[in-house]
Structure formats: structure tokens, C-alpha cells
C-alpha positions as CSV (number, residue, x, y, z in Angstrom):
1,M,1.3,19.6,31.5
2,G,1.1,21.5,28.6
3,S,-1.9,20.8,25.9
4,P,-1.0,18.7,23.1
5,D,-0.9,21.2,20.7
6,S,2.1,23.1,22.7
7,T,3.4,19.7,23.4
8,R,3.5,19.1,19.3
9,A,4.4,22.8,19.0
10,R,7.7,22.5,21.3
11,V,8.3,19.2,19.5
12,H,8.2,21.0,16.1
13,A,10.6,23.6,17.3
14,S,13.1,21.4,18.3
15,V,13.0,19.3,15.0
16,D,13.2,22.8,13.2
17,A,16.1,23.7,15.1
18,S,18.6,20.7,14.2
19,E,18.6,18.3,11.6
20,K,19.7,15.6,14.0
21,W,17.0,13.2,15.6
22,D,17.3,13.2,19.3
23,L,16.9,9.5,21.0
24,R,13.2,10.0,21.2
25,L,12.1,10.8,17.8
26,S,14.7,8.5,15.9
27,L,12.7,5.5,18.3
28,T,9.3,7.3,17.0
29,I,10.6,6.8,13.2
30,A,12.4,3.3,14.0
31,I,8.7,2.3,15.4
32,L,6.6,3.9,12.9
33,C,8.9,2.1,10.1
34,G,9.1,-1.4,11.9
35,A,5.4,-1.5,12.1
36,L,5.7,0.1,7.8
37,F,8.0,-2.8,7.2
38,F,5.9,-5.3,8.5
39,D,3.4,-4.8,7.1
40,A,4.4,-4.4,3.7
41,M,6.8,-7.4,4.1
42,D,3.4,-9.5,5.5
43,L,1.7,-8.0,1.9
44,S,4.4,-10.4,0.0
45,S,5.8,-13.1,1.8
46,V,3.1,-15.2,2.0
47,N,2.9,-15.5,-1.7
48,V,5.9,-17.5,-2.0
49,A,4.5,-19.7,0.4
50,L,0.9,-20.1,-0.9
51,P,2.0,-24.0,-3.0
52,T,2.8,-24.9,0.3
53,I,0.2,-24.3,2.1
54,G,-2.3,-24.9,-0.2
55,S,-0.8,-28.6,-0.1
56,H,-0.9,-28.9,3.7
57,L,-4.5,-28.0,4.3
58,R,-5.5,-29.0,1.2
59,M,-7.4,-25.7,0.2
60,S,-8.3,-25.0,-3.6
61,A,-7.1,-22.7,-6.4
62,S,-9.7,-20.8,-6.2
63,T,-9.8,-20.9,-1.6
64,L,-6.5,-20.3,-1.5
65,Q,-6.5,-17.0,-3.1
66,W,-8.4,-15.7,-1.0
67,I,-5.4,-15.3,1.8
68,V,-4.0,-12.5,-0.2
69,S,-7.6,-11.7,-1.3
70,G,-8.4,-11.6,2.8
71,Y,-5.9,-9.5,3.2
72,V,-6.7,-6.7,0.7
73,L,-10.2,-6.6,1.3
74,G,-9.9,-6.0,5.1
75,Y,-7.0,-3.4,4.0
76,G,-8.6,-1.2,1.3
77,G,-12.3,-1.8,3.0
78,F,-11.0,-0.5,6.6
79,L,-8.6,1.7,5.4
80,L,-11.0,5.8,5.1
81,L,-12.3,4.4,8.7
82,G,-8.7,3.9,10.2
83,G,-7.3,6.8,9.4
84,R,-10.1,9.0,10.9
85,A,-10.5,6.9,13.7
86,A,-6.9,7.4,14.0
87,D,-7.8,11.9,14.4
88,L,-11.0,11.1,16.5
89,L,-9.6,8.6,19.4
90,G,-6.0,9.1,18.9
91,R,-3.3,8.6,16.5
92,R,-1.1,6.8,19.4
93,R,-3.9,4.4,20.7
94,V,-5.2,3.4,17.6
95,F,-1.9,2.5,16.0
96,L,-0.9,0.6,19.6
97,A,-4.1,-1.6,19.2
98,A,-4.1,-2.3,16.2
99,L,-0.1,-3.0,15.9
100,A,-1.2,-5.7,19.3
101,V,-4.1,-7.1,17.5
102,F,-1.5,-8.0,14.1
103,A,0.3,-9.2,15.8
104,F,-1.7,-11.9,17.7
105,A,-3.2,-12.2,14.5
106,S,0.0,-13.6,12.9
107,A,0.1,-15.9,15.8
108,L,-3.1,-17.4,14.9
109,G,-2.1,-17.7,11.5
110,G,0.7,-19.8,12.4
111,I,-1.4,-22.6,14.7
112,A,-4.2,-22.7,12.0
113,N,-5.2,-26.3,11.0
114,D,-7.9,-25.1,8.9
115,G,-8.0,-23.1,5.4
116,T,-11.2,-21.0,6.4
117,L,-9.4,-19.6,10.3
118,L,-6.1,-18.7,7.9
119,V,-8.4,-16.7,5.5
120,A,-10.1,-15.0,8.6
121,T,-6.5,-14.3,10.2
122,R,-5.4,-12.4,7.1
123,F,-8.8,-10.1,6.6
124,I,-8.2,-9.3,10.9
125,K,-4.2,-8.5,9.4
126,G,-5.7,-6.6,7.0
127,V,-8.1,-5.1,8.9
128,A,-5.5,-3.9,12.0
129,A,-2.9,-2.8,9.1
130,A,-6.1,-0.1,7.8
131,F,-5.7,0.7,11.0
132,T,-2.0,0.9,11.7
133,V,-1.1,2.2,8.4
134,P,-2.6,6.0,8.4
135,A,-2.2,6.3,12.1
136,G,1.5,5.8,11.8
137,L,1.8,7.9,8.9
138,S,0.1,10.6,10.9
139,I,1.9,10.7,14.3
140,L,4.7,11.1,11.6
141,T,3.4,13.6,9.8
142,T,2.2,15.7,12.8
143,T,5.5,14.8,14.9
144,F,7.5,16.7,11.8
145,P,6.6,20.0,10.6
146,D,6.0,20.6,6.8
147,G,9.2,20.9,5.3
148,P,12.6,19.5,5.2
149,A,12.2,17.3,8.3
150,R,9.3,16.2,7.6
151,H,10.5,15.1,3.7
152,K,13.8,13.3,5.4
153,A,11.7,11.7,7.8
154,L,8.8,10.7,4.6
155,G,11.8,9.2,3.1
156,A,12.8,7.3,5.6
157,Y,9.3,5.7,5.8
158,A,8.7,5.1,2.6
159,A,12.0,3.1,2.6
160,A,10.8,1.1,5.0
161,A,7.8,0.2,3.0
162,A,9.9,-1.1,0.3
163,T,12.6,-2.6,1.7
164,G,9.7,-4.4,3.5
165,F,7.9,-5.7,0.5
166,S,11.4,-6.5,-1.3
167,L,12.7,-8.1,1.4
168,G,9.2,-10.5,1.7
169,L,9.4,-12.4,-1.4
170,V,13.2,-13.2,-0.1
171,L,12.4,-14.2,3.1
172,G,9.0,-16.2,2.5
173,G,11.0,-18.2,0.6
174,L,14.0,-18.6,2.9
175,L,11.5,-19.4,6.2
176,S,9.0,-21.3,3.6
177,E,12.0,-23.6,3.5
178,L,11.9,-24.4,7.1
179,G,8.2,-24.8,6.9
180,W,5.2,-22.1,5.7
181,R,3.6,-21.7,9.7
182,Y,7.0,-19.5,10.1
183,V,6.0,-16.7,7.5
184,F,3.3,-15.8,10.3
185,L,4.6,-17.0,13.7
186,V,7.9,-14.8,12.7
187,P,6.1,-11.3,12.6
188,A,4.3,-12.0,16.0
189,P,6.6,-11.3,18.8
190,I,8.4,-8.4,16.7
191,T,5.4,-6.6,15.8
192,F,4.2,-7.0,19.7
193,A,7.5,-6.0,20.3
194,L,6.8,-3.0,19.0
195,A,3.8,-2.3,20.3
196,L,5.2,-2.4,23.8
197,A,7.9,-0.4,22.6
198,G,5.5,2.0,21.0
199,I,3.9,2.6,24.6
200,N,7.2,4.2,26.3
201,V,8.0,6.1,23.4
202,L,5.4,7.3,21.2
203,D,3.9,10.8,22.5
204,A,1.0,10.1,25.2
205,N,-0.3,13.4,24.4
206,D,-1.7,13.1,21.2
207,D,-5.1,11.9,22.5
208,P,-7.9,14.9,21.1
209,S,-10.0,16.6,23.3
210,P,-13.3,15.0,24.8
211,G,-15.5,17.8,23.2
212,H,-14.1,16.7,19.6
213,R,-15.1,13.2,19.6
214,H,-17.9,12.8,16.6
215,Y,-18.2,9.5,15.7
216,D,-20.3,9.5,11.9
217,L,-21.3,5.6,12.0
218,L,-23.4,6.4,8.8
219,G,-20.7,8.0,7.0
220,A,-18.3,5.2,8.0
221,L,-21.1,2.2,7.5
222,T,-21.4,3.3,3.8
223,V,-18.3,4.0,2.7
224,T,-16.7,1.3,4.6
225,G,-19.4,-1.2,2.8
226,S,-18.8,0.5,-0.3
227,M,-14.8,-0.3,-0.6
228,L,-15.5,-3.9,0.8
229,A,-18.5,-4.9,-2.5
230,L,-15.7,-2.9,-4.5
231,V,-12.8,-4.7,-3.8
232,Y,-14.8,-8.1,-3.1
233,S,-16.4,-8.1,-6.6
234,V,-12.9,-7.0,-8.3
235,V,-10.9,-9.7,-6.1
236,E,-13.9,-12.4,-7.7
237,A,-14.6,-10.7,-10.9
238,P,-12.1,-13.1,-13.0
239,S,-13.3,-16.0,-11.9
240,R,-16.8,-15.2,-11.7
241,G,-16.3,-12.9,-15.2
242,W,-16.4,-9.3,-15.3
243,L,-20.5,-9.8,-16.7
244,D,-21.7,-11.5,-14.1
245,G,-24.8,-10.9,-12.3
246,R,-22.9,-11.3,-8.6
247,T,-20.0,-8.8,-10.4
248,V,-22.2,-6.1,-11.5
249,G,-24.4,-6.2,-8.9
250,G,-21.3,-5.7,-6.3
251,L,-20.0,-3.4,-8.2
252,A,-23.4,-1.1,-8.7
253,L,-23.6,-1.6,-4.6
254,S,-20.0,-0.3,-4.2
255,A,-21.4,3.0,-6.5
256,A,-24.5,3.1,-4.8
257,L,-23.1,3.3,-1.2
258,L,-20.1,5.7,-2.4
259,A,-23.7,8.0,-3.4
260,A,-25.2,7.8,-0.3
261,F,-21.7,8.4,2.0
262,V,-21.2,11.5,-0.2
263,V,-25.2,12.6,0.3
264,V,-24.1,11.7,4.3
265,E,-21.1,13.6,4.5
266,S,-22.8,17.1,2.8
267,R,-25.0,17.2,6.0
268,S,-23.1,15.6,8.6
269,P,-22.5,18.1,11.0
270,Q,-18.8,16.4,11.6
271,P,-18.3,14.4,9.0
272,L,-15.2,11.4,8.5
273,V,-14.4,12.7,5.5
274,R,-14.4,16.1,5.0
275,L,-15.5,16.9,1.4
276,G,-13.4,20.1,1.2
277,I,-10.3,18.0,1.3
278,L,-11.0,16.8,-1.9
279,R,-10.9,20.1,-3.0
280,V,-7.0,19.8,-2.6
281,R,-5.5,19.0,-5.9
282,T,-1.9,18.1,-4.9
283,L,-3.7,15.1,-2.6
284,I,-6.3,14.0,-5.1
285,A,-3.5,14.2,-7.8
286,A,-1.3,11.9,-5.6
287,D,-3.8,9.4,-5.1
288,L,-4.6,9.2,-8.3
289,A,-1.2,8.5,-9.5
290,A,-0.6,6.3,-6.3
291,M,-3.7,4.4,-7.6
292,L,-2.4,3.6,-11.2
293,Y,1.3,3.0,-9.6
294,F,1.0,0.6,-6.9
295,G,-1.9,-0.9,-9.1
296,S,0.6,-1.7,-12.5
297,Y,3.6,-2.5,-10.3
298,L,1.7,-5.2,-8.5
299,G,0.0,-6.8,-11.4
300,F,3.0,-6.5,-13.5
301,Q,4.7,-8.9,-10.1
302,F,1.5,-11.4,-11.0
303,L,2.3,-11.7,-14.7
304,A,6.1,-11.8,-14.4
305,T,5.8,-14.4,-11.2
306,L,3.8,-16.6,-13.4
307,Y,6.1,-16.3,-16.1
308,V,9.4,-17.2,-14.2
309,Q,7.6,-19.3,-12.3
310,N,5.3,-21.2,-14.9
311,V,7.0,-21.4,-17.8
312,A,10.8,-20.4,-17.3
313,G,10.8,-23.2,-14.2
314,W,12.4,-20.7,-12.1
315,S,12.0,-21.8,-8.5
316,P,10.3,-19.8,-5.7
317,I,14.1,-18.9,-4.3
318,D,15.3,-17.7,-7.6
319,T,12.1,-15.8,-8.4
320,A,12.3,-13.7,-5.3
321,L,15.8,-13.4,-6.1
322,A,14.8,-12.0,-8.9
323,F,12.8,-8.9,-8.1
324,L,15.1,-8.1,-5.4
325,P,16.8,-5.7,-7.3
326,S,13.4,-3.6,-7.9
327,G,13.7,-2.6,-4.3
328,M,17.1,-1.8,-3.4
329,F,16.8,1.5,-5.2
330,L,14.4,3.0,-2.7
331,P,16.5,2.3,0.7
332,I,18.9,4.2,-1.0
333,M,17.5,7.1,-2.3
334,G,14.7,7.1,0.5
335,A,17.4,8.8,2.6
336,Q,17.6,11.8,-0.9
337,A,14.4,12.6,-1.2
338,E,14.0,15.8,0.9
339,R,17.1,17.2,-1.8
340,L,15.5,15.7,-4.5
341,I,11.7,17.0,-3.4
342,R,13.5,20.4,-3.1
343,R,14.9,20.4,-6.2
344,F,12.6,18.7,-9.1
345,G,9.1,19.4,-6.5
346,T,6.8,15.9,-6.0
347,A,4.6,15.9,-9.4
348,R,7.8,15.8,-11.4
349,L,9.4,13.1,-9.4
350,I,5.9,11.4,-9.5
351,G,6.1,12.0,-13.6
352,A,9.9,10.4,-13.4
353,A,8.7,7.6,-11.6
354,L,5.7,6.3,-13.8
355,T,7.6,6.8,-17.2
356,A,10.2,4.5,-15.6
357,F,8.0,2.0,-14.9
358,A,6.4,2.0,-17.8
359,I,10.2,1.6,-19.6
360,G,10.5,-1.3,-17.7
361,Y,6.7,-3.1,-18.0
362,A,8.2,-2.3,-22.1
363,L,11.9,-3.8,-21.9
364,L,10.2,-7.0,-21.0
365,L,7.8,-7.0,-24.3
366,R,11.3,-8.5,-25.7
367,E,10.5,-12.0,-24.3
368,D,8.2,-14.4,-26.0
369,S,10.0,-17.5,-25.3
370,H,10.2,-20.2,-22.5
371,H,13.4,-19.6,-21.6
372,L,14.7,-16.7,-20.1
373,T,17.7,-14.9,-19.7
374,Y,18.0,-12.6,-16.5
375,T,21.1,-10.5,-16.6
376,T,19.8,-9.6,-20.9
377,M,16.0,-9.5,-20.2
378,L,14.5,-9.5,-16.5
379,L,17.2,-7.2,-15.2
380,P,17.0,-4.1,-16.7
381,S,13.0,-4.3,-16.2
382,M,13.7,-4.5,-12.6
383,L,16.3,-1.6,-12.7
384,F,13.9,1.2,-13.8
385,L,11.3,-0.3,-12.2
386,G,13.5,0.2,-8.6
387,L,14.4,3.4,-10.0
388,G,10.8,4.4,-10.7
389,W,10.2,3.3,-6.7
390,G,13.1,5.2,-5.8
391,L,11.7,8.4,-7.5
392,G,8.4,8.4,-7.0
393,F,6.9,6.7,-3.7
394,P,8.7,9.2,-1.2
395,A,7.4,12.0,-3.0
396,M,3.8,10.7,-3.4
397,N,3.7,10.2,0.6
398,V,5.0,13.6,1.3
399,Q,2.5,15.0,-1.6
400,A,-0.6,13.1,-0.4
401,T,-0.5,14.6,3.2
402,G,1.7,18.1,2.3
403,G,-1.1,21.3,2.7
404,V,-3.4,18.8,4.8
405,A,-4.0,20.2,8.6
406,D,-2.7,18.2,11.2
407,A,-6.3,17.0,12.2
408,E,-7.4,15.7,9.1
409,Q,-3.3,14.0,8.5
410,G,-5.7,10.6,9.5
411,L,-8.2,11.0,7.2
412,A,-5.2,12.1,4.3
413,A,-2.7,9.2,4.9
414,G,-6.3,7.1,4.9
415,L,-7.1,8.4,1.2
416,F,-3.6,7.7,0.3
417,N,-3.4,4.3,1.2
418,T,-6.6,3.3,0.4
419,S,-5.8,4.6,-3.6
420,L,-2.8,2.1,-3.5
421,Q,-4.7,-0.7,-2.6
422,I,-7.8,0.0,-5.2
423,G,-5.2,0.4,-7.8
424,A,-3.6,-3.2,-6.6
425,A,-7.2,-5.1,-6.5
426,V,-8.3,-3.9,-10.0
427,L,-5.2,-4.0,-11.8
428,V,-4.0,-7.3,-10.7
429,A,-8.2,-8.8,-11.3
430,V,-7.5,-6.8,-14.7
431,V,-4.3,-9.1,-15.7
432,S,-5.4,-11.6,-13.9
433,A,-8.9,-11.9,-16.4
434,V,-6.5,-11.0,-19.6
435,I,-4.3,-14.3,-18.3
436,S,-7.2,-16.6,-18.1
437,S,-8.8,-15.5,-21.2
438,H,-5.4,-16.8,-23.0
439,T,-5.7,-19.6,-21.3
440,A,-8.8,-20.6,-22.1
441,A,-8.0,-20.2,-25.3
442,T,-5.0,-22.3,-26.1
443,A,-5.7,-25.8,-26.9
444,G,-4.1,-28.2,-24.9
445,G,-1.1,-26.0,-24.3
446,G,-2.0,-25.2,-20.4
447,Q,-1.5,-22.6,-17.9
448,A,2.0,-21.9,-19.8
449,Q,1.5,-21.6,-22.6
450,G,-1.6,-19.4,-21.9
451,V,0.7,-17.1,-19.6
452,L,3.0,-16.6,-22.4
453,D,0.3,-15.7,-25.2
454,A,-1.0,-13.0,-22.4
455,L,2.2,-11.3,-22.0
456,R,2.7,-8.8,-25.0
457,P,-0.8,-7.6,-24.1
458,T,-0.9,-7.6,-20.7
459,L,2.4,-5.6,-20.9
460,A,0.9,-2.8,-22.8
461,I,-2.1,-2.5,-20.4
462,L,0.5,-1.9,-18.0
463,I,2.7,0.5,-20.1
464,A,-0.7,2.5,-21.2
465,V,-1.7,2.4,-17.1
466,A,1.3,4.2,-16.4
467,L,1.5,6.7,-19.0
468,A,-2.0,7.6,-18.0
469,G,-1.2,8.1,-14.8
470,V,1.7,11.0,-15.8
471,L,-0.9,12.7,-18.2
472,G,-3.7,12.4,-15.1
473,L,-1.5,14.0,-12.7
474,F,-0.3,17.2,-14.6
475,A,-3.7,17.3,-16.1
476,L,-4.9,17.2,-12.7
477,L,-2.0,19.9,-11.0
478,R,-1.4,22.4,-13.4
479,I,-0.1,24.2,-10.1
480,P,3.1,24.1,-8.6
481,S,4.1,21.0,-7.0
482,V,5.1,20.4,-3.1
483,R,8.6,21.1,-2.4
484,A,10.6,20.7,0.3
485,S,9.8,24.3,1.9
486,A,6.4,25.6,3.7
487,D,4.6,27.5,0.5
488,V,2.5,24.2,0.0
489,V,-1.1,24.5,-1.4
490,R,-3.3,24.6,1.9
491,A,-6.2,22.9,2.6
492,E,-9.3,24.8,1.1
493,A,-12.4,25.2,3.8
């Protein structure tokens, strides 16, 4: 049996030799995309089921939010550790183990009769996803060589994420009609089956050599603690107040732990995060854009969901179907990702995507009443958001991992996905705070009037965030973007 490096070289050669994937490569893509599909679906499907869960388990509104926030906390807090664990322990091993934990936690959540237990299972699923996502992405990027083959695979991978997130809204609504438990129970056997299939399909030669297993425990503890403190403080800020002592203290603790992490990494012989990777401007630009891109989108979805249901009075199923067009472009355009990247480069596509998002947000500025006409008011916004997904998400995945050595693909994937989750946590918290302030200032109008009053100022913030992403992207780069060729920026030592 050859070494992992020689095996990977043969795989790369076979991928380069033909644009057609053999059965094993196709199954590898199917397993990785399937796992990501359910990770993304889990993030969105539970939103539709929240009212039913709260009523059945008698959970207060403040407790109910932790069904969503618990997942984000586990996901965002452990992503960097998950990415590095994949590099050190073996991508296949970490991916399969975490996928099995995800399946078990899904089943446990489906039979939970206590709100605290349900929140705990959501946190565990978030932690599991923090290991499966960077491990899966690094398996993909090390299986396919940098260039057209990788870009094609990343297009399919990104399409799976967007499809899972979009269909999760619809499937969550449909499953909630049968009973909220099905939202948790249905993914369990499917993700477990994916883990079993992965045992036979994924490359068993992916394990690292024993001589390279060094565990930067102090670095892992400081960065994970920093991410947990940041996400927790931001999620709690709208209810406690941004100037509350616990909020300020949590943010200060996060900053102190992050500073300690930098010191630890600069002195560690085998750091969790090699600080030199932060000099790869294509990676940093992609991560910054991803933070503002995904954060502004989830902030918009949070706002629009409240508007459509609480102000316009639509049902959860109608709301889910209304959002569906925003995810329809990515499966179509994902198949063309390699061609688009070759022609335009990643930076232009990401900039165009953020601009499309800004236009989509701006189109809803026209709405200021309790009556919503879908075809003329909300649908145009959904179409521009769908265009933004189709143009931007595959390009971000390519730019975030292009030019990074195979040994650090898990780290690059962890940095990228951490940026997505931090952006989501911060922007949703900001949107929630703006809505809460307008609701509190509304005399006798209730939450519906508060959401309506907050609509335009919140949209103005989201437009500014998306456009800031465009400016930040090109200000950071000022170099040729990653294209569908081998001439990409290499990681600096």
C-alpha cells in the first residue's frame, strides 16, 4: 500500500485526466454534499417549528431562542478546533465520527420531553457540525486538485448547502404539520446511513502520520473560549442590553482570550492556527466577505420572517414557500461555478453577489404597510438574493481554500465557516436589537407595529453591511483573484 501522499497524487492525476468522475469520486461528492445538506437544513428547518415546540414543551420566548442559539454557539465556538482536528487526527476519521454524533443527537432531540435537554442536543449538533463541515470541505479540497476539477466540486458542495438551507424552511413547515418531533427525527437515520456509506467510500489513507500529531491544547482552549464568549455575549445582548455588565464583560473576556491565543500561537512549535496563514489575502478577503454576506442575509431573513408572519399575517408554510426562490439559483449556477470563476475570477463574483444582496434588501424598502403583495414586493427581493447566492457562495468557497497547502485545508475551512457563523450571530443580534427598540417605543401597537417601524432602518443597516463587504473585499485584495487555473496565491511561510 502506498503512502497517503502517493495515493492522493494518483487520485489527483485521475481527476485531472478526465472531467468525468468515476463512481468512487461521485459517491464521495454525494456523501460530503449530503452531510452538508443536513447541516444546513438543520439550521433553517427548526425555525418554522419553534412556536409548536414552545407550546408543547412550555418554553418561554427567552428559552425558546436557545434552540437556535444553542446550535450557533456550538457551531461557531468549535469550528476552528474542528478544522484543526481534521488536519491532525485525519479528515475521514473526524468527519465520520462527528456525523455519527450528529445523527445520535438528532434522534435524542426528537424524543426529548424537556426544553433543557432539547437545547443541549442542539448544542451537541452544533459542535458535531463544527467538525463535519471543515473536515468535509478539506476532504473535498484535498481529493480534487486546485483548478477546474476542484471548482466544479466546490460548486456542487456550495449548491448542497444553499439547497439544504432553503428546503429546510419548506421541509420544516411540512414536517411540523405532522409533529415537531419529525423535524429532528427524520435527519437521524439518513445522516447515520451517510456515515456508514462513508466508511466504505471515503479514502482510508487520509490519516496523518504519527509523527505529526501535536495537540496545541492551550491554543485550542483559548480560541474556543474566545469564540464561545463572543457568540454567547452577542446572542444574549438584545435581551440583556449591549451595555449590560455581563454583555460587556463577555465581550472583554472574548477579546482577552483571543489576545492570549495569538500569544500562544506565536510561541507554539506546532500551533493550532499557523499565524502565517493570515497573510494570505485571498483567504482573509473571502472570510471578511463571508462574514458580512451570510450575516446580512440571516439578518434579513430574521426581519422578513417577522414581517411576513407578524405584520402581514402569513402562515409558516406560506412564509417558507415565499423564501424558496432565494435558494433556487444556487443549484443551477453552482453547476456553472467553474466556468464563471474562470471567466470573471472569484473577487468579481463575490463583489457582484454582495451588490445583488444590497439591491434585494433595498427593494423591500418600498414596503411600509400591513398588506404584502408577494409578486410585486417580496418576490423581486428573493430573486436578487437568489442571484447573490448563485454568484457568491461557490466563489467564496474557492477563494477561501485556494492557495492553501493540503495540510492546512481543514484550518482554512474552519476559518471560513467560523466567519460565516460569527457574521450570522452578530448581524441577527443587531437586527433583533433594532426591532426590540422599536417595539418598546411603540405605544399600544405591539410587536407587529414595532417590526413595521423597524423595517426601513434595519434594511438600511443591512444594505450598508453588504456594500461594506464589497469595499472591504477589494481593499484587502488589490491583487488578482483566484481563477480556475493553477496560478493562485500560495500560502506565505
